[in-house]
C-alpha positions in Angstrom: 46.0 -35.8 -16.6 47.1 -35.0 -20.2 50.8 -35.2 -21.0 50.8 -32.1 -23.2 51.4 -28.6 -21.8 48.1 -26.9 -20.8 46.4 -25.1 -23.7 45.4 -21.5 -23.2 42.0 -21.3 -21.5 41.0 -18.3 -23.6 40.8 -20.7 -26.6 37.8 -22.5 -25.2 36.2 -19.4 -23.7 36.3 -17.7 -27.2 35.1 -20.9 -28.9 32.0 -20.8 -26.7 31.4 -17.1 -27.3 31.6 -17.7 -31.1 29.0 -20.5 -30.8 26.5 -18.2 -28.9 25.9 -16.1 -32.0 24.9 -19.2 -34.0 22.1 -20.3 -31.6 18.4 -19.4 -31.5 17.3 -17.4 -28.5 16.2 -19.3 -25.4 18.3 -22.4 -26.4 19.9 -25.2 -24.4 22.9 -27.0 -25.8 24.1 -30.4 -24.7 27.4 -32.1 -25.5 28.7 -35.5 -24.3 32.2 -36.9 -24.1 33.1 -40.0 -26.0 32.9 -43.4 -24.5 35.9 -45.5 -23.6 35.6 -48.2 -26.2 35.9 -51.9 -25.3 38.1 -54.4 -27.1 37.8 -58.0 -25.8 37.5 -59.6 -22.3 37.9 -56.7 -19.9 40.1 -54.7 -22.3 39.5 -51.2 -23.5 41.0 -48.8 -26.1 42.8 -45.6 -25.2 40.3 -42.8 -24.5 40.0 -40.2 -27.3 37.9 -37.2 -26.4 34.9 -36.0 -28.5 36.4 -33.3 -30.7 33.4 -31.0 -30.3 33.4 -31.2 -26.5 37.1 -30.6 -26.4 36.7 -27.6 -28.8 34.3 -25.9 -26.3 35.9 -27.0 -23.0 39.4 -28.4 -23.3 38.3 -31.2 -21.0 40.1 -34.4 -21.8 38.2 -36.9 -19.7 35.5 -39.5 -20.1 31.9 -39.2 -18.7 31.9 -35.4 -19.0 28.8 -33.3 -20.1 28.6 -29.7 -21.2 25.4 -27.7 -20.9 25.1 -24.2 -22.3 22.1 -21.9 -22.0 23.2 -18.4 -22.8 19.8 -16.7 -22.0 19.1 -18.5 -18.7 18.1 -15.9 -16.1 20.5 -17.2 -13.4 24.1 -16.5 -14.7 25.5 -19.4 -12.7 23.6 -21.9 -14.9 24.5 -20.4 -18.4 27.5 -22.7 -18.7 27.7 -25.9 -16.6 30.3 -28.7 -16.8 29.4 -32.0 -15.3 32.3 -34.4 -14.4 32.6 -37.9 -13.0 33.1 -37.7 -9.3 36.3 -39.3 -8.2 37.1 -41.2 -5.0 40.0 -43.0 -3.4 39.4 -46.3 -5.2 39.2 -44.7 -8.7 42.4 -42.8 -7.9 44.1 -46.1 -7.0 43.0 -48.0 -10.0 42.7 -45.4 -12.7 44.7 -42.4 -11.5 43.9 -38.8 -11.0 40.7 -37.3 -12.4 39.9 -33.6 -12.7 39.0 -31.8 -9.5 36.3 -29.0 -9.9 39.0 -26.4 -9.5 41.2 -28.0 -12.2 38.3 -28.2 -14.6 37.5 -24.5 -14.0 41.1 -23.6 -14.8 41.2 -25.7 -18.0 37.8 -24.7 -19.4 37.1 -21.2 -18.0 33.6 -22.6 -16.9 32.9 -21.5 -13.4 30.0 -23.9 -12.6 31.4 -27.4 -12.3 29.2 -30.1 -10.8 29.3 -33.9 -10.4 27.3 -36.1 -12.8 25.0 -37.2 -10.0 23.4 -33.7 -10.2 22.9 -33.8 -13.9 19.2 -34.9 -14.3 17.9 -32.4 -11.6 19.7 -29.4 -13.2 18.8 -30.5 -16.7 15.2 -30.7 -15.8 15.3 -27.1 -14.4 16.9 -25.8 -17.6 14.6 -27.7 -19.9 11.6 -26.0 -18.3 12.9 -22.7 -19.6 14.2 -23.8 -23.0 12.4 -23.5 -26.4 15.1 -25.0 -28.6 17.4 -27.9 -27.6 20.7 -28.4 -29.6 21.9 -32.0 -29.6 25.1 -33.3 -31.2 25.9 -36.1 -33.7 28.7 -37.1 -36.0 27.6 -35.6 -39.3 31.0 -35.8 -41.1 30.2 -36.6 -44.7 32.7 -39.6 -44.7 31.6 -40.9 -41.3 30.5 -44.6 -41.2 29.1 -44.8 -37.6 28.3 -48.4 -36.6 28.8 -48.1 -32.9 26.2 -46.2 -30.8 27.8 -43.1 -29.3 27.2 -41.5 -25.9 25.6 -38.6 -27.8 23.3 -40.9 -29.7 22.2 -42.6 -26.5 21.5 -39.2 -24.9 19.4 -38.1 -27.9 17.1 -41.1 -27.5 16.8 -40.5 -23.7 16.2 -36.8 -24.1 13.6 -37.0 -26.8 11.8 -39.7 -24.8 11.8 -37.7 -21.6 11.0 -34.3 -23.2 9.1 -35.0 -26.4 7.6 -31.6 -26.9 10.7 -29.5 -27.2 12.0 -28.2 -30.5 15.2 -30.1 -31.3 18.0 -28.7 -33.4 21.2 -30.1 -35.0 24.3 -28.7 -33.3 26.8 -30.2 -35.8 26.4 -27.7 -38.7 27.1 -24.8 -36.4 30.1 -26.4 -34.8 31.4 -27.5 -38.2 31.1 -24.0 -39.5 33.1 -22.6 -36.6 35.7 -25.3 -36.4 36.6 -24.9 -40.1 38.3 -21.5 -39.3 41.1 -21.8 -36.8 42.0 -19.2 -34.2 45.7 -18.2 -33.8 45.7 -20.2 -30.6 44.7 -23.3 -32.5 47.3 -22.6 -35.2 50.0 -22.5 -32.5 49.0 -25.9 -31.2 48.9 -27.4 -34.7 52.4 -25.8 -35.3 53.6 -27.8 -32.3 52.2 -31.0 -33.8 54.0 -30.2 -37.1 57.2 -29.5 -35.2 57.1 -32.8 -33.5 56.4 -34.5 -36.8 59.5 -32.8 -38.2 61.6 -34.2 -35.4 60.4 -37.7 -36.2 61.1 -37.3 -39.9 64.7 -36.0 -39.4 65.3 -38.9 -37.1 64.1 -41.4 -39.7 66.3 -39.8 -42.4 69.3 -40.9 -40.4 67.8 -44.4 -39.8 66.6 -45.6 -43.2 68.8 -47.9 -45.2 68.4 -51.1 -47.2 67.4 -54.0 -45.0 65.4 -52.1 -42.3 61.8 -53.1 -41.8 58.9 -50.8 -42.4 57.7 -51.4 -38.8 61.1 -50.4 -37.5 60.7 -47.0 -39.2 57.2 -46.7 -37.6 58.9 -47.3 -34.2 61.4 -44.6 -34.8 58.6 -42.1 -35.4 56.7 -43.2 -32.4 59.8 -42.9 -30.1 60.3 -39.3 -31.2 56.7 -38.3 -31.1 56.1 -39.7 -27.6 59.3 -38.3 -26.1 58.1 -34.8 -27.3 54.8 -35.1 -25.3 52.6 -36.3 -28.2 50.1 -39.1 -27.5 51.6 -40.7 -30.6 50.4 -41.0 -34.2 47.5 -38.7 -35.3 46.2 -41.7 -37.4 47.4 -45.1 -38.4 50.8 -44.5 -40.0 51.6 -45.5 -43.6 55.2 -46.7 -44.0 55.2 -48.1 -47.5 58.2 -49.2 -49.5 58.4 -50.3 -53.1 55.1 -51.5 -54.6 53.4 -50.8 -51.2 53.7 -47.1 -51.9 51.1 -47.5 -54.6 48.5 -48.7 -52.1 46.8 -45.5 -50.8 45.8 -46.9 -47.4 48.6 -49.4 -46.8 49.0 -49.8 -43.0 50.5 -53.3 -42.6 54.1 -51.7 -42.4 55.5 -55.3 -42.4 57.9 -55.6 -45.3 61.7 -55.0 -45.7 62.9 -51.8 -47.4 65.1 -52.8 -50.4 67.9 -51.1 -52.2 66.6 -49.0 -55.0 63.1 -48.7 -53.6 61.2 -45.6 -52.7 59.7 -45.3 -49.2 56.4 -43.3 -48.9 55.7 -42.3 -45.3 52.3 -40.7 -44.5 52.6 -39.9 -40.7 51.7 -37.2 -38.4 52.0 -36.4 -34.7 49.0 -35.5 -32.4 49.6 -32.8 -29.8 46.9 -31.5 -27.4 44.2 -33.3 -29.5 45.3 -31.3 -32.7 46.9 -33.1 -35.6 49.6 -32.9 -38.1 49.4 -34.8 -41.4 52.7 -35.2 -43.4 53.7 -37.3 -46.3 57.3 -37.6 -47.5 58.8 -40.0 -50.0 62.5 -40.8 -49.8 65.0 -43.2 -51.5 65.8 -46.2 -49.3 69.4 -46.2 -50.6 69.8 -42.5 -49.9 69.8 -41.5 -53.6 67.0 -41.2 -56.1 67.3 -42.8 -59.5 66.9 -40.4 -62.5 63.4 -41.6 -63.1 62.4 -41.5 -59.5 63.7 -37.9 -59.2 61.9 -36.9 -62.4 58.6 -38.2 -61.0 59.4 -36.7 -57.5 60.0 -33.2 -59.0 56.8 -33.4 -60.9 54.8 -34.1 -57.7 56.7 -31.3 -55.9 55.8 -28.9 -58.8 52.1 -29.8 -58.6 52.2 -29.3 -54.8 53.7 -25.8 -55.1 51.3 -24.8 -57.8 48.4 -26.1 -55.7 49.5 -24.0 -52.7 49.3 -20.9 -54.8 45.6 -21.6 -55.4 44.7 -22.0 -51.8 43.4 -18.5 -51.6 40.4 -16.8 -50.0 37.5 -17.0 -52.5 38.4 -20.3 -54.1 36.4 -23.5 -53.5 37.4 -27.2 -53.4 35.7 -28.2 -56.6 37.4 -25.5 -58.7 40.7 -25.9 -56.9 40.8 -29.6 -57.5 40.0 -29.1 -61.2 42.9 -26.6 -61.6 45.3 -28.9 -59.8 44.3 -31.8 -62.1 45.1 -29.6 -65.2 48.6 -29.1 -63.8 49.0 -32.8 -63.0 47.8 -33.7 -66.5 50.6 -31.6 -68.0 53.2 -33.2 -65.7 52.0 -36.8 -66.5 52.3 -36.0 -70.2 55.8 -34.7 -69.6 56.6 -38.0 -67.8 55.4 -40.0 -70.8 52.6 -41.5 -68.8 49.8 -39.8 -70.8 49.5 -38.9 -74.5 48.4 -35.3 -75.1 46.2 -36.3 -78.0 44.4 -39.0 -75.9 43.9 -36.4 -73.1 42.4 -34.0 -75.6 39.9 -36.6 -76.7 39.2 -38.1 -73.2 35.8 -38.5 -71.6 35.8 -35.5 -69.1 33.8 -37.6 -66.6 36.6 -40.3 -66.7 39.9 -38.3 -67.0 42.9 -40.4 -67.9 45.0 -38.9 -65.1 42.9 -40.8 -62.5 45.0 -43.9 -63.3 48.0 -42.2 -61.7 46.4 -39.5 -59.4 43.2 -40.9 -58.0 42.6 -38.9 -54.8 41.8 -35.3 -53.8 44.6 -32.8 -53.2 43.4 -31.2 -49.9 41.2 -31.7 -46.9 40.5 -29.7 -43.7 42.9 -30.4 -40.8 42.5 -29.7 -37.1 41.0 -31.6 -34.1 40.2 -34.4 -36.6 42.7 -35.4 -39.3 39.9 -35.2 -41.9 38.5 -32.2 -40.1 35.0 -31.0 -40.3 34.0 -28.3 -42.8 31.6 -27.9 -45.7 33.3 -28.8 -49.0 31.1 -26.3 -50.9 32.2 -23.4 -48.6 34.5 -20.7 -50.1 38.0 -20.7 -48.6 38.5 -18.2 -45.8 41.5 -16.9 -43.9 42.2 -19.2 -40.9 41.2 -22.5 -42.7 43.9 -25.2 -42.4 44.3 -27.6 -45.3 46.6 -30.4 -46.3 48.2 -30.2 -49.8 49.0 -33.7 -51.0 49.3 -34.5 -54.7 50.7 -37.9 -55.7 51.7 -39.9 -58.7 51.4 -43.7 -58.4 52.9 -45.8 -61.3 52.2 -49.4 -60.3 54.0 -50.9 -63.3 57.2 -49.2 -62.2 56.7 -49.7 -58.4 56.9 -45.9 -58.0 54.5 -44.3 -55.6 55.3 -40.6 -54.6 53.1 -38.4 -52.5 54.2 -35.1 -50.8 52.0 -33.5 -48.2 52.3 -30.2 -46.2 49.8 -28.5 -43.9 49.0 -24.8 -44.6 47.0 -22.0 -43.1 45.1 -19.8 -45.5 45.9 -16.1 -44.9 44.5 -12.9 -46.5 47.5 -12.6 -48.7 48.5 -16.2 -49.3 49.3 -19.2 -47.1 51.4 -19.9 -44.1 53.1 -23.3 -44.4 53.2 -25.1 -41.0 55.7 -27.6 -42.5 58.0 -25.1 -44.2 61.0 -26.4 -42.1 60.4 -30.0 -43.0 62.9 -31.1 -45.7 61.2 -31.7 -49.1 63.6 -30.9 -51.9 65.1 -34.1 -53.4 68.6 -32.8 -53.1 68.1 -31.9 -49.4 66.6 -35.3 -48.7 69.7 -37.0 -50.3 72.1 -34.7 -48.4 70.5 -35.5 -45.0 70.5 -39.2 -45.7 74.1 -39.2 -46.6 
């Protein structure tokens, strides 16, 4: 069973209710769990649940299927959860699996059946359904090379039932998942709190001579002992020149005196994710130049937070952030204001030092689902992560917090995680 404390069942009940209003009448919806992915020989990766299935059920187990048919005449079949039937041998080799009663308590779904009954029940429901909603990974940055359980089901379903009207489920779920409930925010706050514990531990550990992977191990120790499954994503622990590599994950080099250390790490908790970046001086004290660049990044981050307001959109927000960053880069002597004035607007000069976006949705997925053209709404959770990367000076600084958009501003889920240069120095010394 999951190591995290049980999440509130009302979260999943309410998520299903919200989805009902998005569907055509007389519709059947099908969602499959993720597969357990193989490695080599008889090895397998750790199971990670399909985010959409978890969002609607809270069920954290392989070979699970959710059927929803809100208009079905018999109320007992409007929500059905199918689970892998366990036995003594499975319990010996793999451990405990959900009982029907446990699955009811977690999901709030009353009709829980074994997978062996799926095809018979599905056939009965399909006889009454006009529209069938099937799921796929439609994240705009997804690069899906492995056939998923959902993809295999789509093939089987359309072959068995070719005359039904098939619909895409992903746009509806992505629309709903982009706005977090207060219950979801509580779980994300816990992920951020665990991340804070890891960071404070590392501040006491870092000194010249330690290896990047040793720092990674300190984070992992603190995350796991606080009921996290571990890192929300592959951690970046990048010292010196490595801090200028945006997706550096080797974490294999020694931290040297005078270097900066950029750490992009986050804890997972209850399948929800934190995503923090902090940059600290390996020696415990920033040089004047390092602090100058650090404070420029911090200023951009704080100005960006002010613009995460209901009514704004990503494109306009990013453009305004880049104007502020441009000014800071001129102040740091990295850009010339006359060159900036005459630059090609399609190839802005600041991209040499700040080449990525400032914010992305955060939630059950680290780069969470949500339409980039959608106007910001209360309840959306975003990262705020400006950075300046000066390769010729071996300076890479990024600062990242996670914030919830509110009617009147933002709520910073990482407000308690040290970020001021002076506070970082004080805690390291």
